[in-house]
Residue, then its C-alpha position, 0 to 999 in steps of 0.5 A: m039949212k041946206t048945209k044941215i040937209s046936205t050933212m044929213l044926206l051924206f050920213g045917210m048915204a055914208a051909212v047906207v054905203a056901211v051896210v051894203l058893204y057890210t052884207v057883201m063882206t058877210h055874204n062873201q064870208l059865207i061863200q068862202a066858208e061854204e067853199n072851205a067845207a067843200t074843199k074838205w068834203a071833196q078830200v073826205d070823198n077822196q078818201l072815201k074812193r080810195r078805200a073803195d078802190l082798194i076793198p076789192n083787191l083786198v076781197e080778192t086776195v081773201k077770196g082765195y083763202a077763205a070761201h067760206e067766210k063768204e058773208a063777210i066778204e059779201a057784206v064788204s062788197n055790198a056795203r062798197n057797192r052803196v058807197a058808190s050809188a050813195t048821191t048825197s052827202a048824208d047817203l054818203i055818210q050813211s053808207n060809209w059807216l055801213l062799210t066801216g062796221a063791215l070792214g070790221s067784221f071783215r078783219t075780225a072774221f080773217s084775223g084766224y088765219p095766220e097764212l093770210r095774214a103772212n101773206e104779202q099781198f094782203k099785208q101791203l092791201m091791210d095796211s094800205l086800207e089802215g093807211t087810208e082808214n087814217r086819212l079818212a079820219v083826219a079828212r072827216r075832222d077838217y070836214n066837220e071843223a069846216a062845217a061847223a065853221y060854215n053852220s056857224k056864219r050861216r046861222q049867225f045875224p046877218g048871216n042867217v038872212l043872207a044864207s036863207v035869201s041866198g038858199l045856202e043850206p046847212k052842211p051835214y056833220y060826219e059823225a060816228s055811228e051808234r056802232e062805233r059808239e059802242t065798246p069794243v068786246v075784246n076776248f082772248g079765248g077765255a070765257k064769253p063775254 
């Protein structure tokens, strides 16, 4: 009888230890996935800062060529300021979509200035900005993949219980804005669309 109780007690303790180990491992996986997403977000943030740092130089270069394109210059400057004052990931994502749209309008507004496009400083700044946009696209993709992995672990059992107890919040996705989903209109001087 004592052997049966000892065996049952051992199995019970082994089961408790297994559940505790599984819970700890799951919690650690959640933390690891959250840290991975945070690291990927840091790369997005790094590229956003790089882009924001390039914009004042680009704006100053253009100002000398086209004072009458003030609206496009102001839109880019205002959008950049909004990015700089963003406090949350969601706010930063939204303000960067505004900046992306303003930069698109900026490029369009100044595409008709051959002397500006021929300016070496302008070309270097635009090349740097385009390279940054490409790196930003990669960083966004990497972040979204990490956020998806984290959010998935956070929603699955027992991760959902552990995330709730630990206060781990879901990560927002860096999704395309409505403006970016629109099909661009290309017009080479023909009839208006």
